[in-house]
C-alpha positions in Angstrom: 51.5 90.7 124.1 54.2 93.0 125.9 57.0 91.0 124.1 55.3 91.7 120.4 54.8 95.3 121.4 59.1 95.5 122.0 59.4 93.9 118.6 56.8 96.5 116.5 58.9 98.9 118.8 62.4 97.9 117.6 61.0 97.3 114.0 60.1 100.8 113.8 62.9 102.3 115.4 64.9 99.8 112.6 63.0 101.7 109.7 63.4 105.1 111.5 67.0 104.7 112.0 67.9 103.5 108.6 65.5 106.1 106.9 68.0 108.9 108.6 70.9 107.2 107.7 70.8 106.0 104.2 68.3 109.0 103.3 72.0 110.9 104.5 74.2 109.1 102.3 71.8 110.0 99.5 71.7 113.4 100.3 75.6 113.3 100.8 75.6 111.3 97.3 73.6 113.5 95.2 74.1 116.7 96.4 76.3 117.5 98.4 79.6 115.9 96.8 78.4 116.9 93.6 77.5 120.8 94.8 81.4 120.4 96.0 82.7 119.0 92.7 81.6 122.6 91.0 83.5 124.5 93.5 87.2 125.4 92.7 90.1 123.7 94.8 90.9 127.4 96.4 87.8 127.8 97.7 87.9 125.8 100.6 85.5 123.0 99.6 87.5 120.3 101.6 87.3 122.2 104.7 83.7 123.1 103.9 83.0 119.0 103.0 84.7 118.3 106.1 82.5 120.4 108.3 79.2 119.3 106.4 80.1 115.6 106.8 81.5 115.4 110.2 78.2 116.9 111.5 76.3 114.1 109.0 79.0 111.2 110.4 77.5 111.9 114.2 74.1 111.1 112.7 75.2 108.0 111.0 76.8 106.4 113.9 73.9 106.8 115.9 71.4 105.3 113.3 74.0 102.7 112.7 74.1 101.7 115.9 70.5 102.2 116.3 70.1 99.9 113.1 72.4 96.9 114.2 71.2 97.0 118.0 67.2 96.9 116.6 68.1 94.4 113.8 69.8 92.1 116.3 66.8 91.9 118.7 64.6 91.1 115.8 66.6 88.3 114.2 66.7 87.3 118.4 63.1 87.6 118.6 61.9 85.7 115.5 64.6 83.0 116.1 65.3 84.0 112.5 69.3 83.3 112.2 68.6 80.6 109.7 67.8 82.8 107.2 71.2 83.9 106.7 71.7 80.1 105.2 68.5 80.5 102.8 69.2 82.2 99.4 65.6 83.4 99.3 66.7 85.6 102.1 69.5 87.4 100.0 68.5 90.7 101.0 69.1 90.0 104.8 72.7 89.3 103.6 72.7 92.7 101.7 71.1 94.5 104.5 74.4 92.8 106.8 77.1 93.6 104.4 75.8 97.3 104.2 75.5 97.5 108.1 78.5 96.0 108.2 80.7 98.1 105.5 79.3 101.5 107.3 80.1 100.2 110.6 83.6 99.4 110.0 83.8 103.0 107.9 82.4 104.7 110.5 84.4 103.3 113.9 87.0 102.0 112.4 88.5 103.0 108.9 87.7 106.8 108.8 88.9 107.5 112.3 91.9 105.4 112.1 93.2 106.4 108.4 90.5 107.3 105.9 90.1 110.7 106.9 93.7 111.5 106.8 94.2 109.7 103.9 91.4 111.3 101.7 92.5 114.9 102.9 96.2 114.2 102.1 94.6 113.5 98.4 92.4 116.6 98.4 95.2 118.2 99.2 97.4 117.0 96.3 94.6 116.9 93.8 90.7 117.9 94.8 89.4 117.1 91.3 90.6 113.7 91.6 89.9 112.9 95.3 86.2 114.4 95.3 85.6 112.0 92.2 87.1 109.2 94.0 84.6 109.7 97.0 81.9 110.5 94.6 82.5 107.2 93.0 82.6 105.3 96.7 79.7 106.6 97.9 77.3 105.9 94.5 78.4 102.2 94.6 77.7 102.4 98.6 74.5 104.3 98.0 73.3 101.8 95.1 74.0 98.8 97.5 72.1 100.5 100.2 69.0 101.3 97.9 68.7 97.4 96.8 69.2 96.6 100.4 65.9 98.8 101.3 63.9 97.6 98.3 65.1 94.1 98.9 64.1 94.2 102.5 61.1 96.0 101.8 59.5 93.2 99.4 61.3 90.4 101.1 60.1 91.5 104.8 56.4 91.0 102.9 57.3 87.3 101.3 57.9 88.3 97.9 60.8 86.0 96.9 62.4 85.8 93.5 
């Protein structure tokens, strides 16, 4: 019975971490970037973005780690690794893909080159850089929302 309590805790932690992580992505995509795009290039738009998203980046790193650890634990507990070979569990593939993309971006690509690359582009042409950033966030948010919706219906037994 105690093992099941750990599973329930892991699932609860998983959901809470996803809420904070994807909710933050939704805020950045639907509120922050559109608001920044309306600010003129000379008004420290880049610095404001870096300051605000830098704070969210820390939250995103913590929540993606919690999501990954709790997801791994649930897969192990349920011995559900074979689901990755079954098409009706497409939502697990999508959840994992979204997690891998964000994990790579947050922990590898952004520190190694993305931050510097975006800053250079924004200094050259702020409007184009923020438009590209917004498009990338829209794609990631769309994939994330599809993964969340798929996970909710899929974990309750609905299949397509």
